[in-house]
N, C-alpha and C positions, 0 to 999 in steps of 0.2 A: 504494500500500500504506500502511495506517495505521501510524504509529509507536506502539510500545508505551508506555504510561504507566509512568514509573519506579516501581520497587518502593520502598516507604517504609521497609521493614525487611528485615533478612536473612531473617527467617522467611517474609515474603511472597515474597521472591525464591526461596527454597528451595521453597516450595509451588508457585509457578508453574513452576519448572524440573521438579519432580517430576511435575507434571500434564502435562508434555510441551509446554508453551508455548514459543514461540521467544523466548529471552531475549537474543539477540545484541545487540539495540538497548539493552539495559539494562547492558551491560558497556562500561566505558571502556577500550579496548584501548591507549590512549596511555600508560597507567600499568602495563601488563603487563610482566613481566620474564621472560626466559628464563634459567633457572639451569642452567649446565653444571657438573657436579661434577668435571670433569677426567678424566684417563685412569684407567681401572680397573686395579687391581693385585690379583693373586691372592695370598691368604695361605692357609697351611695350619696348622691347629691340632690338636694331639693333646689330647683330653679323655677323661675317664673314661666308660666305656660307660654307667654309671648316669646321668650327666649328659645324655648324648644321649637316653636313654630318657625322661627328664623333659622335655627340650625337645620331643621328639616328641609326648608326651602333650598338652602345651600347644598346639603348632602344629596338631595334629589337632582339638582342641576348637574352635579358632577358624578352621580351614580355610585355613591358609597354608603355604607351603613353609618348610622348616627354614632355609634360607639367608636367605630374606626376613625371617623372624622375628629371626634373629641380627643382621641388618643394622639392623633397626629398634631393637633393644635397644642396639646399639653407638652408633647415632645419638643416641638418648635420653640415654645416659650421657655422650657427648661434650658435649651441650648442658648437662647438669647441671654438668659439670666447668668449662665455659666460664663459666657463671653464677656458680659458686662462686669461681673465680679472679678474676672481675671485681669481686667484693665487697672484695677485699684491695688 
């Protein structure tokens, strides 16, 4: 079997992947990391009905689950806070 020629740019890699080309030979798995975020903890939030309606409008427009959207927002905010606190 012929080994694939390495992609020279990320755009080329993405194009080849999107076209269904086998890109396994193009990935250096020795540098891959498995991230385990630890034990999941359930939280309960009481929020105004109007806020839930607004969240649902956004999630429907992008086609994701309410919980998934809120998790992404929380993650983004945590990253912002970490970056802000690292500056001081």
